C-alpha positions, 0 to 999 in steps of 0.5 A: 818156872814149875809150879806145883801145890803140895799139903803138909807131909807131901814131898817133890823129888828132884833127880834121885837124891833130892826129896824136898817135903812140906813140914809145916804151913802156918800163915803166910810161911811154909817150912820145908825139909830138904833131904839132899847128899851132904856135898850139896850146899843148900842156901836160902836165895837172898843169902846165895845172892849175897855171897855171890854178889860179895865173891865178885866184890872180892875178886875186883872183877866187873861183871863184864869181866866176869862174864867173859871168863865164864863163857871161855870156861864153859866152851872148853 
């Protein structure tokens, strides 16, 4: 994991298309602004994990089955 120190109004770039800016620092909270292409879906990690879990449950697949399918698809 890359760890960077940024102050308010400072940014980092992820490639050419994504810029993350520290908008505000207040106590233990940091507000981030993210400029990215509209087609890119951006989720908070806890929400992303929940969506992923719900998708797995709704598909009625065991994690082991999902892993096997993913490895087959990646090998093509």
